[in-house]
DRENKE-23258 format. One record per atom (N, C-alpha, C): residue number from 0; residue in three letters; chain; x, y, z. Coordinates in steps of 0.1 Angstrom, whole numbers, plus 2048, in hexadecimal, padded with zeros to 3 digits. Layout:
// residues N
NODE   seq   type   mol    c1    c2    c3
NODE   NUM    ALA     A     X     Y     Z
...
This chain:
// residues 85
NODE   seq   type   mol    c1    c2    c3
NODE     0    ALA     A   807   7F2   800
NODE     0    ALA     A   804   7FF   802
NODE     0    ALA     A   809   80B   803
NODE     1    TYR     A   802   818   7F6
NODE     1    TYR     A   80C   823   7F7
NODE     1    TYR     A   802   82D   7FD
NODE     2    GLU     A   80C   83A   803
NODE     2    GLU     A   802   842   808
NODE     2    GLU     A   80A   84E   806
NODE     3    VAL     A   80A   85A   7FF
NODE     3    VAL     A   80B   868   7FF
NODE     3    VAL     A   801   873   804
NODE     4    THR     A   80D   87D   80C
NODE     4    THR     A   7FF   886   80C
NODE     4    THR     A   806   894   804
NODE     5    VAL     A   7FA   898   7FD
NODE     5    VAL     A   7FF   8A7   7F9
NODE     5    VAL     A   7FC   8B5   7FA
NODE     6    THR     A   804   8BD   7FF
NODE     6    THR     A   7FD   8C9   808
NODE     6    THR     A   802   8D5   7FD
NODE     7    GLN     A   7FE   8E3   7FB
NODE     7    GLN     A   7FF   8ED   7FA
NODE     7    GLN     A   80B   8EE   801
NODE     8    PRO     A   818   8F9   7FB
NODE     8    PRO     A   81E   900   801
NODE     8    PRO     A   81C   907   80E
NODE     9    ASP     A   810   90E   813
NODE     9    ASP     A   809   90D   81B
NODE     9    ASP     A   804   907   829
NODE    10    GLY     A   807   8F6   822
NODE    10    GLY     A   805   8ED   82A
NODE    10    GLY     A   7F3   8E7   826
NODE    11    ALA     A   7E9   8EF   81F
NODE    11    ALA     A   7DF   8EA   81C
NODE    11    ALA     A   7DC   8DF   816
NODE    12    PRO     A   7D4   8D5   81A
NODE    12    PRO     A   7D6   8C8   80F
NODE    12    PRO     A   7D3   8CE   801
NODE    13    VAL     A   7D3   8C6   7FA
NODE    13    VAL     A   7D0   8BF   7EE
NODE    13    VAL     A   7C4   8BB   7EB
NODE    14    THR     A   7BE   8BA   7E6
NODE    14    THR     A   7B1   8AF   7E5
NODE    14    THR     A   7AA   8B1   7D7
NODE    15    ASP     A   7B0   8B5   7CB
NODE    15    ASP     A   7AC   8AF   7C0
NODE    15    ASP     A   7B4   8AE   7B6
NODE    16    ALA     A   7C0   8A8   7B8
NODE    16    ALA     A   7CF   8A4   7B2
NODE    16    ALA     A   7C9   895   7AC
NODE    17    THR     A   7D6   893   7A1
NODE    17    THR     A   7D8   884   79D
NODE    17    THR     A   7E6   883   79F
NODE    18    VAL     A   7E6   878   7A7
NODE    18    VAL     A   7F2   872   7B1
NODE    18    VAL     A   7F9   865   7AA
NODE    19    ASN     A   805   865   7A0
NODE    19    ASN     A   809   858   79F
NODE    19    ASN     A   818   854   7A6
NODE    20    LEU     A   81A   849   7A5
NODE    20    LEU     A   828   843   7AE
NODE    20    LEU     A   82B   83E   7A1
NODE    21    VAL     A   83E   841   79D
NODE    21    VAL     A   844   833   792
NODE    21    VAL     A   84D   832   79B
NODE    22    PHE     A   852   823   79C
NODE    22    PHE     A   858   81E   7A4
NODE    22    PHE     A   863   816   79B
NODE    23    SER     A   86E   819   798
NODE    23    SER     A   87A   810   78B
NODE    23    SER     A   886   80D   795
NODE    24    MET     A   88D   803   78E
NODE    24    MET     A   896   7FF   792
NODE    24    MET     A   8A1   7FA   787
NODE    25    PRO     A   8AA   801   787
NODE    25    PRO     A   8B4   801   77A
NODE    25    PRO     A   8BA   7F3   779
NODE    26    ALA     A   8B8   7F0   767
NODE    26    ALA     A   8BF   7E4   766
NODE    26    ALA     A   8C9   7DC   76D
NODE    27    MET     A   8CF   7D4   76D
NODE    27    MET     A   8D9   7CD   774
NODE    27    MET     A   8E1   7C4   76D
NODE    28    PRO     A   8E8   7C6   761
NODE    28    PRO     A   8EA   7BD   757
NODE    28    PRO     A   8F5   7B4   760
NODE    29    SER     A   8FE   7B6   769
NODE    29    SER     A   905   7AB   76F
NODE    29    SER     A   8FF   7A3   773
NODE    30    MET     A   8F2   7A4   776
NODE    30    MET     A   8E8   79A   77D
NODE    30    MET     A   8DE   791   774
NODE    31    ASN     A   8E0   799   767
NODE    31    ASN     A   8D7   794   75E
NODE    31    ASN     A   8C5   798   75D
NODE    32    MET     A   8C9   7A7   767
NODE    32    MET     A   8B9   7A9   76B
NODE    32    MET     A   8B9   7B5   75E
NODE    33    PRO     A   8AC   7B8   75A
NODE    33    PRO     A   8A7   7C2   756
NODE    33    PRO     A   8A1   7C9   75F
NODE    34    GLY     A   89E   7D7   755
NODE    34    GLY     A   89B   7E3   761
NODE    34    GLY     A   88A   7DF   765
NODE    35    MET     A   887   7E7   76F
NODE    35    MET     A   87A   7E3   775
NODE    35    MET     A   874   7F2   778
NODE    36    ARG     A   864   7EC   775
NODE    36    ARG     A   85D   7FA   775
NODE    36    ARG     A   854   7F4   77F
NODE    37    SER     A   848   800   785
NODE    37    SER     A   83B   7FA   78B
NODE    37    SER     A   837   809   78C
NODE    38    GLU     A   82B   80C   788
NODE    38    GLU     A   822   81A   78B
NODE    38    GLU     A   817   817   795
NODE    39    ALA     A   811   81C   79C
NODE    39    ALA     A   802   81E   7A5
NODE    39    ALA     A   7F9   829   7A2
NODE    40    LEU     A   7F1   82D   7A1
NODE    40    LEU     A   7E9   83A   7A4
NODE    40    LEU     A   7E0   83A   7AC
NODE    41    LEU     A   7E3   845   7B5
NODE    41    LEU     A   7DC   846   7C2
NODE    41    LEU     A   7CE   84D   7C3
NODE    42    THR     A   7C8   84A   7C9
NODE    42    THR     A   7BA   850   7CF
NODE    42    THR     A   7BA   85B   7D9
NODE    43    HIS     A   7B3   865   7DA
NODE    43    HIS     A   7B1   86D   7E7
NODE    43    HIS     A   7A9   866   7EB
NODE    44    GLN     A   7AF   86A   7FB
NODE    44    GLN     A   7A7   85F   807
NODE    44    GLN     A   79F   86B   80E
NODE    45    GLY     A   7A7   879   80C
NODE    45    GLY     A   79F   883   81A
NODE    45    GLY     A   7AD   88A   81B
NODE    46    ALA     A   7AB   894   81F
NODE    46    ALA     A   7B7   89C   824
NODE    46    ALA     A   7C1   89E   820
NODE    47    GLY     A   7C3   89B   810
NODE    47    GLY     A   7CF   89C   809
NODE    47    GLY     A   7D5   88E   80A
NODE    48    ARG     A   7CF   883   80E
NODE    48    ARG     A   7D7   877   80D
NODE    48    ARG     A   7D1   871   800
NODE    49    TYR     A   7DA   869   7FC
NODE    49    TYR     A   7DA   862   7F1
NODE    49    TYR     A   7E1   857   7F1
NODE    50    ARG     A   7D4   84A   7EE
NODE    50    ARG     A   7DC   83A   7F0
NODE    50    ARG     A   7D6   832   7E4
NODE    51    GLY     A   7DF   82C   7E4
NODE    51    GLY     A   7DF   81E   7D9
NODE    51    GLY     A   7E4   813   7E0
NODE    52    THR     A   7E9   809   7D4
NODE    52    THR     A   7EF   7FD   7D9
NODE    52    THR     A   7F9   7F7   7CC
NODE    53    GLY     A   801   7F1   7C9
NODE    53    GLY     A   80A   7EC   7C6
NODE    53    GLY     A   815   7E6   7C5
NODE    54    GLN     A   81C   7DF   7BF
NODE    54    GLN     A   822   7D4   7C3
NODE    54    GLN     A   830   7D5   7BD
NODE    55    LEU     A   840   7D1   7C4
NODE    55    LEU     A   847   7D4   7BE
NODE    55    LEU     A   850   7C3   7BA
NODE    56    GLU     A   858   7C5   7B0
NODE    56    GLU     A   85A   7B7   7AD
NODE    56    GLU     A   862   7AE   7B3
NODE    57    MET     A   86C   7B9   7BC
NODE    57    MET     A   877   7B1   7C6
NODE    57    MET     A   876   7B9   7CF
NODE    58    SER     A   881   7B2   7D6
NODE    58    SER     A   886   7BF   7E1
NODE    58    SER     A   896   7CA   7DC
NODE    59    GLY     A   897   7D3   7E2
NODE    59    GLY     A   8A0   7D8   7DE
NODE    59    GLY     A   89E   7E8   7DD
NODE    60    THR     A   8A8   7F0   7D9
NODE    60    THR     A   8A2   7FB   7D7
NODE    60    THR     A   8A0   804   7CD
NODE    61    TRP     A   897   80B   7CF
NODE    61    TRP     A   88A   80D   7C3
NODE    61    TRP     A   889   81D   7C4
NODE    62    SER     A   88F   825   7B6
NODE    62    SER     A   889   831   7B5
NODE    62    SER     A   87B   834   7B3
NODE    63    VAL     A   875   83E   7B8
NODE    63    VAL     A   86A   840   7BB
NODE    63    VAL     A   864   84F   7B9
NODE    64    LEU     A   85F   851   7AB
NODE    64    LEU     A   85B   85F   7A8
NODE    64    LEU     A   84C   861   7A9
NODE    65    VAL     A   848   868   7B0
NODE    65    VAL     A   839   86E   7B6
NODE    65    VAL     A   838   87B   7AF
NODE    66    THR     A   82C   879   7A6
NODE    66    THR     A   82A   885   79F
NODE    66    THR     A   818   889   7A4
NODE    67    VAL     A   817   894   7A4
NODE    67    VAL     A   80B   899   7A6
NODE    67    VAL     A   806   8A5   79C
NODE    68    SER     A   7FA   8A3   796
NODE    68    SER     A   7F6   8AA   78E
NODE    68    SER     A   7E6   8AD   78D
NODE    69    ARG     A   7E5   8BB   786
NODE    69    ARG     A   7D2   8BB   786
NODE    69    ARG     A   7D4   8C0   778
NODE    70    GLY     A   7C9   8B9   773
NODE    70    GLY     A   7C8   8B8   761
NODE    70    GLY     A   7D5   8B0   75D
NODE    71    THR     A   7D8   8BA   756
NODE    71    THR     A   7E5   8B6   74F
NODE    71    THR     A   7EE   8BD   751
NODE    72    GLU     A   7EB   8C9   75D
NODE    72    GLU     A   7F6   8CE   75F
NODE    72    GLU     A   7FE   8C7   770
NODE    73    GLU     A   812   8C5   76F
NODE    73    GLU     A   813   8BF   779
NODE    73    GLU     A   813   8CC   785
NODE    74    ILE     A   80F   8CA   791
NODE    74    ILE     A   811   8D4   79C
NODE    74    ILE     A   81C   8CE   7A3
NODE    75    GLY     A   824   8C5   7A6
NODE    75    GLY     A   82C   8C1   7B0
NODE    75    GLY     A   832   8B0   7AC
NODE    76    ARG     A   83E   8AE   7AE
NODE    76    ARG     A   845   8A5   7AC
NODE    76    ARG     A   851   8A0   7B9
NODE    77    ARG     A   853   894   7BA
NODE    77    ARG     A   85E   891   7C3
NODE    77    ARG     A   864   884   7C1
NODE    78    THR     A   871   884   7C3
NODE    78    THR     A   879   876   7C0
NODE    78    THR     A   87F   871   7CA
NODE    79    PHE     A   880   864   7D0
NODE    79    PHE     A   886   860   7DB
NODE    79    PHE     A   889   851   7DA
NODE    80    SER     A   88F   84D   7E0
NODE    80    SER     A   892   83D   7E0
NODE    80    SER     A   88C   836   7EA
NODE    81    VAL     A   887   829   7EB
NODE    81    VAL     A   884   823   7F8
NODE    81    VAL     A   888   816   7F5
NODE    82    ILE     A   88C   810   7FF
NODE    82    ILE     A   88E   7FE   7FE
NODE    82    ILE     A   886   7F4   802
NODE    83    ALA     A   881   7ED   7F9
NODE    83    ALA     A   877   7E0   7FB
NODE    83    ALA     A   881   7D5   801
NODE    84    LYS     A   877   7D2   808
NODE    84    LYS     A   87F   7C4   80E
NODE    84    LYS     A   873   7BA   80D
């Protein structure tokens, strides 16, 4: 399960956005492993909290890109890494 909280700079919750997560792991040719990717679209649960589910194919370090948009306009993005066990 994934959860993201989206707020405006003043701390007010954003309740009308589309939130998408993209998890990626680069290819590891020395281990004969291709690159991997997983996406999850989150839905608003209230007070700026967005939730969704997904599954990562293996344990290890994944790069995560969170994109927040309204219609066709991107209003925010954040990247970070997570370690799946």
